Each structure stands twice: as C-alpha cells, then as structure tokens.
C-alpha positions in Angstrom: 33.8 15.7 -4.0 36.3 15.9 -6.9 39.4 13.8 -6.9 42.5 14.7 -8.9 41.9 14.4 -12.6 38.3 15.6 -12.5 36.9 12.2 -11.5 34.0 12.6 -8.9 34.3 10.5 -5.8 31.3 9.6 -3.7 31.6 9.9 0.1 29.8 7.5 2.4 27.1 10.2 3.1 26.5 10.5 -0.6 26.1 6.8 -1.1 23.7 6.4 1.9 21.6 9.4 0.6 21.5 7.7 -2.7 20.4 4.4 -1.3 17.8 6.1 0.8 16.3 8.1 -2.1 16.3 5.0 -4.4 13.9 3.2 -2.1 10.2 3.8 -1.8 7.9 3.4 1.3 5.8 0.4 0.7 3.3 1.3 3.4 2.7 4.8 1.9 2.3 3.3 -1.5 -0.2 0.8 0.0 -2.2 3.4 1.8 -2.4 5.7 -1.2 -3.3 3.0 -3.6 -6.0 1.7 -1.2 -7.5 5.2 -1.0 -7.5 5.8 -4.6 -9.2 2.5 -5.4 -11.5 2.5 -2.4 -12.7 6.1 -2.9 -13.0 5.5 -6.6 -15.5 2.5 -6.2 -17.3 4.3 -3.4 -17.8 7.5 -5.3 -18.7 5.7 -8.5 -21.4 3.7 -6.3 -22.7 6.7 -4.7 -23.1 8.6 -8.0 -25.1 5.7 -9.4 -27.3 5.6 -6.2 -28.1 9.2 -6.4 -28.7 8.9 -10.1 -31.3 6.3 -9.4 -33.6 4.7 -11.9 -35.4 1.4 -12.3 -32.2 -0.7 -12.7 -29.2 1.0 -10.8 -25.7 0.1 -12.0 -26.1 -3.4 -13.5 -22.5 -3.6 -14.6 -21.0 -2.2 -11.3 -23.4 -4.6 -9.4 -21.5 -7.6 -11.0 -18.7 -6.9 -8.5 -21.0 -8.5 -5.9 -20.0 -11.8 -7.4 -16.4 -11.3 -6.3 -17.0 -9.1 -3.3 -19.5 -10.7 -0.9 -21.9 -7.9 0.6 -21.3 -5.5 -2.2 -24.1 -4.0 -4.1 -25.0 -0.7 -5.8 -26.5 0.8 -2.5 -25.3 3.3 0.2 -24.1 0.3 2.3 -22.5 -1.3 -0.7 -20.5 1.8 -1.1 -19.0 1.2 2.3 -18.4 -2.4 1.6 -16.8 -1.6 -1.8 -14.6 0.9 -0.1 -13.3 -1.4 2.5 -12.8 -4.3 -0.1 -11.0 -2.0 -2.6 -8.9 -0.3 0.1 -7.4 -3.7 1.2 -7.0 -4.6 -2.4 -5.2 -1.4 -3.3 -3.1 -1.7 -0.1 -1.9 -5.1 -1.1 -1.1 -3.8 -4.7 0.7 -0.8 -3.3 2.9 -3.0 -0.9 3.7 -5.4 -3.8 4.8 -2.4 -6.0 7.1 -1.1 -3.1 8.6 -4.6 -2.6 9.1 -5.3 -6.4 10.6 -1.6 -6.8 13.0 -1.9 -3.9 14.1 -5.3 -4.9 14.8 -4.2 -8.6 16.2 -0.7 -8.1 19.7 -1.0 -6.9 21.7 2.2 -7.0 24.5 2.0 -9.7 28.1 2.1 -8.7 29.1 4.8 -11.1 27.5 8.2 -10.9 26.1 9.9 -14.0 
C-alpha cells in the first residue's frame, strides 16, 4: 500500500507474512540433513561392500571408533544410516534455531 508522497506502508498482514517467510522450519531441516548424511554414508558403505576385495574400506571403517557397531558391512550400512541420520537431524535443528534467532525482519522495506 502506498501512502501520500510515494512512501510504501506495510500493513499488518504484510508484516506477518514477512515474519513467517523469514523463519525456517527446524524439523524439516533436521529431517532433510539427516536423510542426506544417513543415505550418503549408507550408500558409500554399500558401494564398498559390493566392490569387495581383500581389505574393504579401511578409511571408512575408522568411523567404527566413533560409532559403536559401525563397520563396512551390510549391517554396518544400517548402523551408519541410523547414526548419521540422528547427527544430521541435530545439525539441521541447530541450523534452524540459529537462523531463526539471527534473522529478524528489517523494519524498513527495500
């Protein structure tokens, strides 16, 4: 809405819309980050298992130090997915909280 003198005034609805769009959904970020990280590790593990060889994935197998139960096996792919899903979920929720806390809508429109 334009006020006299060409100055644009924001209505209450415009302000509410702006605040709503400026926020992100932490749960959605958590689920998406969890799926990306979990599937990434699971797919990498499965590729190494299918590839096979005498020594399968020695570098990726080092994650077993930090993730109990993880190894470069079919079952390890499941454990890795579960671990990384929860890690990714926590990271996504953290991103949502930080973003929403720091992104306040400006008082003056562009």
